[in-house]
KOLMAR-79352 format. One record per residue (C-alpha): residue in three letters; y, z, x. Coordinates in nm, 4 decimals, always signed. Example, Ala and Ser with C-alpha at 12.3 -4.5 7.8 and 13.67 -1.06 7.14 Angstrom:
2
<r ala,<-0.4500,+0.7800,+1.2300>>,
<r ser,<-0.1060,+0.7140,+1.3670>>,
# end
This chain:
414
<r met,<+3.0522,-6.5409,-9.1666>>,
<r asn,<+2.7887,-6.7608,-9.0442>>,
<r arg,<+2.9542,-6.7468,-8.6868>>,
<r tyr,<+2.9736,-6.3467,-8.7154>>,
<r leu,<+2.5922,-6.3115,-8.7559>>,
<r lys,<+2.5493,-6.5451,-8.4919>>,
<r gln,<+2.7235,-6.2987,-8.2941>>,
<r gln,<+2.5451,-6.0206,-8.3671>>,
<r lys,<+2.1629,-6.1671,-8.3074>>,
<r ser,<+2.2748,-6.2684,-7.9676>>,
<r leu,<+2.3995,-5.9405,-7.8371>>,
<r pro,<+2.0541,-5.7533,-7.8097>>,
<r leu,<+1.9747,-6.0775,-7.5806>>,
<r leu,<+2.2846,-6.0135,-7.3605>>,
<r val,<+2.1950,-5.6551,-7.3360>>,
<r val,<+1.8218,-5.7368,-7.2044>>,
<r ile,<+1.9601,-5.9691,-6.9463>>,
<r ala,<+2.2150,-5.7747,-6.8305>>,
<r gly,<+1.9723,-5.4837,-6.7697>>,
<r leu,<+1.7239,-5.7169,-6.6037>>,
<r leu,<+2.0116,-5.8207,-6.3748>>,
<r leu,<+2.0730,-5.4349,-6.2584>>,
<r gly,<+1.7350,-5.3419,-6.2227>>,
<r tyr,<+1.6893,-5.6501,-5.9699>>,
<r tyr,<+1.9827,-5.5189,-5.7911>>,
<r ile,<+1.8627,-5.2018,-5.7826>>,
<r leu,<+1.5180,-5.2920,-5.6350>>,
<r asp,<+1.6749,-5.5607,-5.3968>>,
<r leu,<+1.9143,-5.2649,-5.2534>>,
<r gly,<+1.5949,-5.0418,-5.1612>>,
<r his,<+1.4137,-5.2692,-5.0081>>,
<r lys,<+1.6702,-5.3907,-4.7820>>,
<r lys,<+1.5915,-5.3313,-4.4100>>,
<r pro,<+1.8137,-5.1358,-4.1959>>,
<r asn,<+1.9919,-5.2949,-3.8969>>,
<r asn,<+1.9590,-5.2625,-3.5612>>,
<r his,<+2.2654,-5.0034,-3.5157>>,
<r asp,<+2.1411,-4.7645,-3.7939>>,
<r lys,<+1.7737,-4.7765,-3.6344>>,
<r tyr,<+1.9369,-4.6793,-3.3000>>,
<r lys,<+2.1571,-4.3805,-3.4244>>,
<r lys,<+1.8732,-4.2507,-3.6297>>,
<r ser,<+1.6265,-4.2512,-3.2992>>,
<r gln,<+1.9105,-4.1061,-3.1081>>,
<r gln,<+1.9255,-3.8396,-3.3722>>,
<r arg,<+1.5189,-3.7704,-3.3431>>,
<r ala,<+1.5502,-3.7693,-2.9779>>,
<r met,<+1.8431,-3.5446,-2.9188>>,
<r arg,<+1.6611,-3.2032,-2.9717>>,
<r thr,<+1.8242,-2.8661,-2.8319>>,
<r val,<+1.6354,-2.7062,-2.5378>>,
<r gln,<+1.6403,-2.3991,-2.3502>>,
<r ala,<+1.7151,-2.4203,-1.9861>>,
<r ser,<+1.8020,-2.2066,-1.6831>>,
<r ile,<+1.9962,-2.2311,-1.3741>>,
<r leu,<+1.7907,-2.2683,-1.0767>>,
<r glu,<+1.8271,-2.0325,-0.7655>>,
<r lys,<+1.7636,-2.1030,-0.4348>>,
<r gly,<+1.8235,-1.9294,-0.1070>>,
<r ser,<+1.6495,-1.6974,+0.1626>>,
<r val,<+1.4264,-1.4595,-0.0425>>,
<r val,<+1.1888,-1.1897,+0.0299>>,
<r pro,<+0.8839,-1.2043,-0.1830>>,
<r tyr,<+0.7109,-0.9135,-0.2976>>,
<r trp,<+0.3852,-0.7974,-0.4579>>,
<r asp,<+0.3493,-0.5069,-0.6826>>,
<r thr,<+0.0099,-0.3408,-0.6836>>,
<r ser,<-0.0951,+0.0486,-0.7114>>,
<r gly,<-0.3538,+0.2718,-0.5972>>,
<r phe,<-0.4858,+0.5873,-0.5606>>,
<r val,<-0.3680,+0.8712,-0.3032>>,
<r ile,<-0.6361,+1.0022,-0.0480>>,
<r pro,<-0.6092,+1.2622,+0.2082>>,
<r ala,<-0.5604,+1.1293,+0.6051>>,
<r glu,<-0.7756,+1.4154,+0.7265>>,
<r ser,<-0.9866,+1.5995,+0.4956>>,
<r val,<-1.2154,+1.8499,+0.6889>>,
<r lys,<-1.4846,+2.1063,+0.5912>>,
<r val,<-1.4543,+2.4192,+0.8099>>,
<r tyr,<-1.7863,+2.5786,+0.9439>>,
<r ser,<-1.8320,+2.9050,+1.1335>>,
<r arg,<-1.9021,+2.8287,+1.4958>>,
<r val,<-2.1206,+3.1487,+1.5346>>,
<r ser,<-2.3341,+3.3359,+1.2880>>,
<r gly,<-2.2347,+3.7032,+1.1729>>,
<r asn,<-2.0425,+3.8450,+0.9029>>,
<r ile,<-1.7078,+3.8134,+0.7281>>,
<r ser,<-1.5047,+4.1013,+0.8208>>,
<r ser,<-1.1463,+3.9711,+0.7192>>,
<r ile,<-0.9751,+3.6915,+0.5481>>,
<r asn,<-0.6470,+3.5846,+0.5837>>,
<r pro,<-0.4259,+3.6707,+0.2685>>,
<r asn,<-0.3147,+3.2497,+0.2681>>,
<r ser,<-0.6687,+3.1478,+0.2818>>,
<r phe,<-0.6852,+3.0650,-0.0924>>,
<r pro,<-0.6844,+2.7225,-0.2553>>,
<r gly,<-0.3689,+2.5761,-0.2252>>,
<r gly,<-0.2374,+2.7737,+0.0741>>,
<r ile,<-0.0326,+2.6396,+0.3326>>,
<r leu,<-0.1147,+2.7204,+0.7107>>,
<r lys,<-0.0172,+2.6112,+1.0416>>,
<r lys,<-0.2106,+2.4696,+1.3147>>,
<r gly,<-0.4396,+2.7500,+1.4954>>,
<r glu,<-0.3408,+3.0064,+1.2323>>,
<r trp,<-0.6992,+3.2139,+1.1608>>,
<r leu,<-0.8599,+3.1555,+0.8440>>,
<r ala,<-1.1247,+3.4215,+0.8709>>,
<r lys,<-1.2807,+3.6775,+1.1164>>,
<r leu,<-1.6449,+3.7594,+1.1609>>,
<r glu,<-1.7354,+4.1207,+1.3240>>,
<r thr,<-1.7040,+4.1208,+1.6708>>,
<r ile,<-1.9141,+4.4283,+1.7851>>,
<r asp,<-2.2076,+4.2223,+1.8872>>,
<r phe,<-2.0008,+3.9774,+2.0605>>,
<r glu,<-1.8071,+4.2367,+2.2609>>,
<r leu,<-2.1232,+4.4059,+2.3609>>,
<r ser,<-2.2582,+4.0735,+2.4982>>,
<r leu,<-1.9564,+4.0256,+2.6835>>,
<r lys,<-1.9849,+4.3355,+2.8478>>,
<r ser,<-2.3426,+4.2984,+2.9448>>,
<r glu,<-2.2891,+3.9590,+3.1015>>,
<r gln,<-1.9922,+4.1122,+3.3030>>,
<r ala,<-2.2182,+4.3804,+3.3979>>,
<r leu,<-2.4578,+4.1220,+3.5311>>,
<r leu,<-2.1862,+3.9324,+3.7178>>,
<r glu,<-2.0880,+4.2376,+3.8936>>,
<r gln,<-2.4376,+4.3077,+3.9993>>,
<r ala,<-2.4824,+3.9564,+4.1471>>,
<r glu,<-2.1531,+3.9998,+4.3120>>,
<r ala,<-2.2877,+4.3430,+4.4561>>,
<r asn,<-2.5899,+4.1476,+4.5586>>,
<r leu,<-2.4085,+3.8977,+4.7589>>,
<r ser,<-2.2408,+4.1718,+4.9247>>,
<r leu,<-2.5630,+4.3226,+5.0569>>,
<r val,<-2.6988,+3.9606,+5.1754>>,
<r gln,<-2.3559,+3.8805,+5.3650>>,
<r val,<-2.4213,+4.2093,+5.5618>>,
<r asp,<-2.7742,+4.1778,+5.6286>>,
<r gln,<-2.6939,+3.8088,+5.7533>>,
<r ile,<-2.4335,+3.9718,+5.9994>>,
<r leu,<-2.6653,+4.2061,+6.1269>>,
<r ala,<-2.9302,+3.9138,+6.2059>>,
<r lys,<-2.6700,+3.7263,+6.3839>>,
<r glu,<-2.6146,+4.0156,+6.6157>>,
<r glu,<-2.9775,+4.0651,+6.6404>>,
<r leu,<-3.0228,+3.7317,+6.7193>>,
<r leu,<-2.7638,+3.6843,+6.9961>>,
<r leu,<-2.9387,+3.9673,+7.1563>>,
<r leu,<-3.2962,+3.8232,+7.1626>>,
<r asn,<-3.1490,+3.4741,+7.2539>>,
<r asn,<-3.0075,+3.5601,+7.6101>>,
<r asn,<-3.3573,+3.5303,+7.7494>>,
<r gly,<-3.3770,+3.1743,+7.6265>>,
<r thr,<-3.7477,+3.1941,+7.5386>>,
<r leu,<-3.7699,+3.2378,+7.1675>>,
<r asn,<-3.8557,+2.9409,+6.9615>>,
<r ile,<-3.7697,+3.0084,+6.6009>>,
<r asp,<-3.6032,+2.9009,+6.2538>>,
<r glu,<-3.2460,+3.0238,+6.2754>>,
<r ser,<-3.1700,+2.9601,+5.8973>>,
<r leu,<-3.4535,+3.2017,+5.8296>>,
<r val,<-3.3450,+3.4738,+6.0475>>,
<r leu,<-2.9920,+3.4180,+5.9491>>,
<r arg,<-3.1165,+3.4699,+5.5812>>,
<r lys,<-2.9451,+3.1758,+5.4692>>,
<r pro,<-3.1950,+3.1011,+5.1541>>,
<r gln,<-3.0971,+3.4500,+5.0856>>,
<r leu,<-2.7575,+3.3897,+5.0884>>,
<r thr,<-2.7662,+3.0425,+4.8715>>,
<r val,<-2.9707,+3.2289,+4.5862>>,
<r ala,<-2.7231,+3.5283,+4.5660>>,
<r glu,<-2.4073,+3.2550,+4.5242>>,
<r ala,<-2.6108,+3.0858,+4.2620>>,
<r lys,<-2.6745,+3.4009,+4.0779>>,
<r ile,<-2.3091,+3.4728,+4.0851>>,
<r ser,<-2.2337,+3.1331,+3.9567>>,
<r val,<-2.4964,+3.1783,+3.6322>>,
<r ala,<-2.3234,+3.5001,+3.5995>>,
<r lys,<-1.9697,+3.3693,+3.5793>>,
<r asn,<-2.0946,+3.1079,+3.3361>>,
<r asn,<-2.2579,+3.3306,+3.1276>>,
<r val,<-1.9259,+3.5518,+3.1194>>,
<r lys,<-1.7489,+3.2454,+2.9699>>,
<r lys,<-1.9903,+3.1575,+2.7329>>,
<r ala,<-1.9795,+3.5421,+2.5964>>,
<r lys,<-1.6175,+3.5183,+2.5990>>,
<r ile,<-1.5763,+3.1901,+2.3853>>,
<r thr,<-1.8618,+3.3312,+2.1606>>,
<r leu,<-1.6265,+3.6298,+2.0889>>,
<r asp,<-1.3086,+3.3906,+2.0358>>,
<r arg,<-1.5158,+3.1690,+1.8097>>,
<r ser,<-1.5466,+3.4871,+1.5724>>,
<r glu,<-1.2111,+3.4107,+1.4341>>,
<r val,<-1.1973,+3.0909,+1.2068>>,
<r ile,<-0.9169,+2.8604,+1.2962>>,
<r met,<-0.7098,+2.6184,+1.0934>>,
<r pro,<-0.7474,+2.2778,+1.2685>>,
<r phe,<-0.4034,+2.1420,+1.1852>>,
<r asp,<-0.1029,+2.1826,+0.9488>>,
<r gly,<-0.2174,+2.1760,+0.6027>>,
<r lys,<-0.3808,+2.3377,+0.2833>>,
<r val,<-0.6683,+2.5153,+0.1586>>,
<r met,<-0.8785,+2.3146,-0.0972>>,
<r ser,<-1.1370,+2.5566,-0.1728>>,
<r lys,<-1.2759,+2.8819,-0.0542>>,
<r ala,<-1.6579,+2.9518,-0.0368>>,
<r val,<-1.6875,+3.2835,+0.1237>>,
<r gly,<-1.5555,+3.6462,+0.0937>>,
<r ile,<-1.5435,+3.9808,+0.3035>>,
<r gly,<-1.9119,+4.0691,+0.3890>>,
<r ser,<-2.0468,+3.7213,+0.3447>>,
<r lys,<-2.3027,+3.6579,+0.6325>>,
<r val,<-2.2944,+3.3118,+0.7532>>,
<r ser,<-2.4271,+3.0829,+1.0235>>,
<r thr,<-2.3290,+2.8015,+1.1858>>,
<r asn,<-2.4523,+2.5736,+0.8700>>,
<r thr,<-2.2338,+2.7687,+0.6315>>,
<r glu,<-1.9517,+2.5673,+0.4426>>,
<r leu,<-1.6450,+2.8337,+0.4885>>,
<r phe,<-1.3583,+2.6419,+0.3956>>,
<r ser,<-1.2290,+2.2790,+0.2945>>,
<r val,<-0.8568,+2.1925,+0.4115>>,
<r ile,<-0.6501,+1.8876,+0.4107>>,
<r asn,<-0.3769,+1.7727,+0.6566>>,
<r thr,<-0.0440,+1.7642,+0.4690>>,
<r asp,<+0.1256,+1.5978,+0.7669>>,
<r val,<+0.0250,+1.2643,+0.5914>>,
<r tyr,<-0.1530,+1.1051,+0.3158>>,
<r trp,<-0.2818,+0.7858,+0.2854>>,
<r leu,<-0.2621,+0.5315,-0.0125>>,
<r glu,<-0.5103,+0.2535,-0.0526>>,
<r val,<-0.3907,-0.0722,-0.2542>>,
<r lys,<-0.5068,-0.3938,-0.3272>>,
<r val,<-0.3190,-0.7378,-0.2361>>,
<r pro,<-0.4884,-1.1187,-0.2956>>,
<r his,<-0.5781,-1.3218,+0.0097>>,
<r arg,<-0.2928,-1.5367,-0.0390>>,
<r phe,<-0.0287,-1.2603,+0.0047>>,
<r leu,<-0.1677,-1.1779,+0.3843>>,
<r ser,<-0.0245,-1.4830,+0.5285>>,
<r ile,<+0.3529,-1.3712,+0.4241>>,
<r phe,<+0.3072,-1.0159,+0.4139>>,
<r asp,<+0.5292,-0.8171,+0.6692>>,
<r lys,<+0.3756,-0.5312,+0.8262>>,
<r tyr,<+0.6744,-0.3744,+0.9901>>,
<r lys,<+0.8957,-0.3369,+0.6539>>,
<r ser,<+0.8712,-0.0267,+0.4703>>,
<r val,<+0.6929,-0.0072,+0.1445>>,
<r lys,<+0.8169,+0.1149,-0.1864>>,
<r ile,<+0.6377,+0.3836,-0.3723>>,
<r ser,<+0.7185,+0.4754,-0.7065>>,
<r gln,<+0.5963,+0.6358,-1.0274>>,
<r pro,<+0.8484,+0.6330,-1.3208>>,
<r arg,<+0.6466,+0.8032,-1.5708>>,
<r leu,<+0.6218,+1.0956,-1.3672>>,
<r trp,<+0.9084,+1.0895,-1.1280>>,
<r gly,<+1.1594,+0.9016,-1.3295>>,
<r glu,<+1.3606,+0.6087,-1.2692>>,
<r gly,<+1.4906,+0.5580,-0.9671>>,
<r asn,<+1.2843,+0.8351,-0.7399>>,
<r asp,<+1.1043,+0.6487,-0.4927>>,
<r arg,<+0.9748,+0.7322,-0.1709>>,
<r glu,<+0.8774,+0.4781,+0.1447>>,
<r gly,<+0.5595,+0.4420,+0.3124>>,
<r his,<+0.4539,+0.1978,+0.5884>>,
<r phe,<+0.1518,-0.0112,+0.6720>>,
<r ile,<-0.1517,+0.1446,+0.8684>>,
<r ser,<-0.4470,-0.1290,+0.8502>>,
<r ile,<-0.6358,-0.4022,+0.6678>>,
<r leu,<-0.9622,-0.2232,+0.5727>>,
<r pro,<-1.2460,-0.4554,+0.6712>>,
<r glu,<-1.4147,-0.4590,+0.3340>>,
<r leu,<-1.3155,-0.6380,+0.0373>>,
<r asp,<-1.2704,-0.4490,-0.3378>>,
<r asn,<-1.6263,-0.5006,-0.5057>>,
<r thr,<-1.4548,-0.5796,-0.8340>>,
<r asp,<-1.2050,-0.8721,-0.7812>>,
<r arg,<-1.2495,-0.9631,-0.4284>>,
<r gln,<-0.9122,-0.8660,-0.3211>>,
<r val,<-0.8315,-0.7497,+0.0090>>,
<r arg,<-0.7964,-0.3767,+0.0634>>,
<r leu,<-0.4495,-0.2341,+0.2843>>,
<r leu,<-0.4246,+0.1551,+0.3701>>,
<r leu,<-0.0824,+0.2816,+0.3627>>,
<r ala,<+0.0580,+0.6062,+0.5016>>,
<r ile,<+0.3139,+0.8703,+0.3076>>,
<r glu,<+0.4739,+1.1254,+0.5647>>,
<r gln,<+0.5273,+1.4731,+0.4578>>,
<r pro,<+0.4019,+1.4143,+0.1068>>,
<r gln,<+0.4243,+1.7699,+0.0161>>,
<r ala,<+0.7591,+1.8253,+0.1698>>,
<r asp,<+1.0400,+1.9949,-0.0652>>,
<r ile,<+1.2777,+1.7392,+0.0450>>,
<r lys,<+1.5831,+1.6502,-0.1698>>,
<r asp,<+1.5068,+1.3512,-0.3821>>,
<r gln,<+1.1583,+1.3255,-0.2498>>,
<r pro,<+0.9314,+1.3790,-0.5315>>,
<r gln,<+0.6330,+1.5328,-0.3992>>,
<r val,<+0.2974,+1.3512,-0.3812>>,
<r phe,<-0.0361,+1.4933,-0.4612>>,
<r ile,<-0.4013,+1.4023,-0.3809>>,
<r asn,<-0.5264,+1.1449,-0.6551>>,
<r asp,<-0.1880,+1.0318,-0.7728>>,
<r phe,<-0.1770,+0.6907,-0.9315>>,
<r leu,<+0.1300,+0.5390,-0.7458>>,
<r asn,<+0.2886,+0.1886,-0.7685>>,
<r val,<+0.3827,+0.0088,-0.4582>>,
<r gln,<+0.5805,-0.2786,-0.3950>>,
<r leu,<+0.4990,-0.4397,-0.0669>>,
<r lys,<+0.7392,-0.6926,+0.0622>>,
<r gly,<+0.6586,-0.9986,+0.2559>>,
<r lys,<+0.8259,-1.2395,+0.5287>>,
<r thr,<+1.1835,-1.3883,+0.4553>>,
<r ile,<+1.1445,-1.7460,+0.3120>>,
<r asp,<+1.4309,-1.9667,+0.4047>>,
<r asn,<+1.5729,-2.2546,+0.1625>>,
<r ala,<+1.3375,-2.1885,-0.1212>>,
<r trp,<+1.3674,-2.2184,-0.5118>>,
<r lys,<+1.2568,-1.9626,-0.7172>>,
<r ile,<+1.0939,-2.0770,-1.0458>>,
<r lys,<+0.8427,-1.9141,-1.2938>>,
<r his,<+0.5085,-1.9601,-1.3303>>,
<r ser,<+0.5301,-2.1298,-1.7022>>,
<r trp,<+0.7745,-2.4161,-1.5429>>,
<r leu,<+0.5001,-2.5083,-1.2958>>,
<r gln,<+0.2945,-2.8209,-1.4442>>,
<r thr,<-0.0656,-2.8903,-1.3621>>,
<r asp,<+0.0286,-3.1998,-1.1105>>,
<r asn,<+0.2895,-2.9522,-0.9089>>,
<r thr,<+0.6012,-3.0789,-1.0957>>,
<r ile,<+0.8807,-2.9020,-1.2812>>,
<r trp,<+1.0643,-3.0787,-1.5713>>,
<r val,<+1.4795,-3.0124,-1.5193>>,
<r ile,<+1.7595,-3.1262,-1.7247>>,
<r asp,<+1.9786,-3.3284,-1.5138>>,
<r ser,<+2.3275,-3.4028,-1.5167>>,
<r asn,<+2.2979,-3.6780,-1.7416>>,
<r ser,<+2.1341,-3.4315,-1.9947>>,
<r thr,<+1.8080,-3.6287,-1.9626>>,
<r leu,<+1.4581,-3.4906,-1.8909>>,
<r gln,<+1.3333,-3.5534,-1.5580>>,
<r lys,<+1.0531,-3.4443,-1.3236>>,
<r arg,<+1.0722,-3.3293,-0.9925>>,
<r ala,<+0.7700,-3.2595,-0.7491>>,
<r val,<+0.7568,-2.9365,-0.5983>>,
<r ser,<+0.5719,-2.7721,-0.3001>>,
<r val,<+0.4181,-2.4423,-0.3772>>,
<r leu,<+0.5254,-2.1792,-0.0855>>,
<r phe,<+0.3949,-1.8565,-0.2431>>,
<r lys,<+0.2798,-1.7283,-0.6164>>,
<r gly,<+0.3908,-1.4204,-0.6619>>,
<r arg,<+0.2893,-1.2056,-0.9659>>,
<r asp,<+0.6398,-1.2978,-1.1399>>,
<r phe,<+0.7836,-1.6004,-0.9681>>,
<r ile,<+0.6634,-1.8643,-0.7491>>,
<r tyr,<+0.8595,-1.9799,-0.4183>>,
<r val,<+0.8890,-2.3679,-0.3983>>,
<r arg,<+1.0184,-2.6504,-0.1825>>,
<r thr,<+1.1695,-2.9310,-0.3978>>,
<r glu,<+1.4316,-3.2047,-0.4171>>,
<r ile,<+1.6572,-3.0609,-0.6563>>,
<r gln,<+1.9361,-3.2885,-0.7648>>,
<r asp,<+2.3240,-3.1350,-0.8271>>,
<r gly,<+2.3325,-3.0460,-1.2102>>,
<r asp,<+1.9384,-2.9847,-1.2386>>,
<r met,<+1.8634,-2.7073,-1.4740>>,
<r ala,<+1.5022,-2.6056,-1.5358>>,
<r leu,<+1.3138,-2.6655,-1.8702>>,
<r thr,<+1.1959,-2.2963,-1.9724>>,
<r glu,<+1.0236,-2.4023,-2.2676>>,
<r lys,<+0.6918,-2.5869,-2.3233>>,
<r pro,<+0.7987,-2.9630,-2.3031>>,
<r gly,<+0.5740,-3.0617,-2.5681>>,
<r ile,<+0.5800,-3.4347,-2.6285>>,
<r ala,<+0.8280,-3.5445,-2.3646>>,
<r ser,<+0.9130,-3.8201,-2.1506>>,
<r ile,<+1.1175,-3.8679,-1.8363>>,
<r gly,<+1.4999,-3.9898,-1.9662>>,
<r leu,<+1.4635,-3.8367,-2.2941>>,
<r pro,<+1.7966,-3.7204,-2.3859>>,
<r val,<+1.8397,-3.3246,-2.4836>>,
<r asn,<+2.1015,-3.0542,-2.5594>>,
<r val,<+2.0932,-2.7526,-2.3958>>,
<r lys,<+2.1581,-2.4155,-2.5524>>,
<r lys,<+2.5238,-2.3399,-2.4238>>,
<r ala,<+2.5076,-1.9686,-2.5366>>,
<r leu,<+2.2204,-1.9156,-2.3560>>,
<r leu,<+2.3244,-2.1310,-2.0473>>,
<r ser,<+2.6158,-1.9137,-2.0238>>,
<r lys,<+2.4325,-1.5953,-2.0174>>,
<r lys,<+2.2111,-1.7692,-1.7550>>,
<r met,<+2.5318,-1.8077,-1.5515>>,
<r ile,<+2.6350,-1.4551,-1.5439>>,
<r lys,<+2.2701,-1.3250,-1.4560>>,
<r val,<+2.2701,-1.5702,-1.1633>>,
<r asp,<+2.6255,-1.4738,-1.0434>>,
<r lys,<+2.4959,-1.0895,-1.0375>>,
<r ala,<+2.1650,-1.1692,-0.8785>>,
<r val,<+2.3532,-1.3828,-0.5891>>,
<r thr,<+2.6101,-1.0897,-0.5399>>,
<r gln,<+2.3249,-0.8330,-0.5008>>,
<r ile,<+2.1126,-1.0735,-0.2607>>,
<r gly,<+2.4329,-1.1266,-0.0274>>,
<r thr,<+2.4716,-0.7247,-0.0468>>,
<r ile,<+2.1366,-0.6528,+0.0341>>,
<r lys,<+2.1687,-0.9251,+0.3525>>,
<r asn,<+2.4745,-0.7836,+0.4652>>,
<r lys,<+2.2873,-0.4152,+0.4690>>,
<r glu,<+1.9945,-0.5547,+0.6579>>,
<r leu,<+2.2397,-0.7393,+0.9142>>,
<r ser,<+2.4201,-0.3803,+0.9580>>,
<r asn,<+2.1025,-0.1812,+1.0284>>,
<r ala,<+1.9338,-0.4759,+1.2630>>,
<r gly,<+2.2973,-0.4277,+1.4450>>,
# end
């Protein structure tokens, strides 16, 4: 009995001791430091982040610059009358938008006054010619008289006066003046017809039948429709690689639809920079802008058109995006060992969408397309496989297209 009581009294003490031992074990387990292998494993898990990458493209590329500008007339003329008078008739096609050929008449002035003036000048010419004939007859008679008088050899006179040479000179001069006055009268009569100076369209008409006009009166405003000009702007840096001999692609998808383009060609570099952004202004030409040609959309004055200018071919260049280029002229790449590396680049041209560079890219390098954030050289990473496969498909298509374009250029050159 006493022994049983002693066992009951010692039982709580054993429970307390067992609890203390269990607590100590748990605390000791929580403070236990991981070994080096566990530390390396966890650091590797933290470093192996998944990143986005892109295949780097290299080859012979044609840089381009996308810009835009307004269409202006190559020739815009205000037509004035070259003589004064009253408008007697107007060409039925001489209305705003009317199309006329070079040499067609726009308007005619009353000609009665000009015709009378021409007849008067012709009469004066006939009179001068008749006067010359009389002087020539007098000269013949004077020669005969002088020949008779000089037989004795005693006369000492000026033969030029006797032979009426001054009178003959005056008569001939009057004929020249009369002929010139006749020509002037004919020209004045011809100028009573207002002529179209070139193939083009009438922009505005400021007169009607019966209008009294002078040489200071504007009659019509016309433009040349054989060619329009297009003024665009480009940055200074593009001029060094701009190819002036390549055709210019002109488009306006909003108005013409996708794929409906026209071609233009370079005219000149304007001498004055743009006042707002200090860019260089170029003048381009669009041939036959108003012609109704199949698959050729019409171009109008003041159209705002998109333009793609082509540069000279750059050989052995890598094409990268602006966001890939770092401030120290390097790019981040993922090498064949799936680690981050930096490659120094030499910028050849910075376009609006891409930068063309030269750099020492190693086999297996892919461009890091996202912001590197906290990164270091040699940091291991994972690349998104699905994204990479899509990029490979796009690159294959791009390479095929570049090869097709290059073959077309070679065939055209041949």
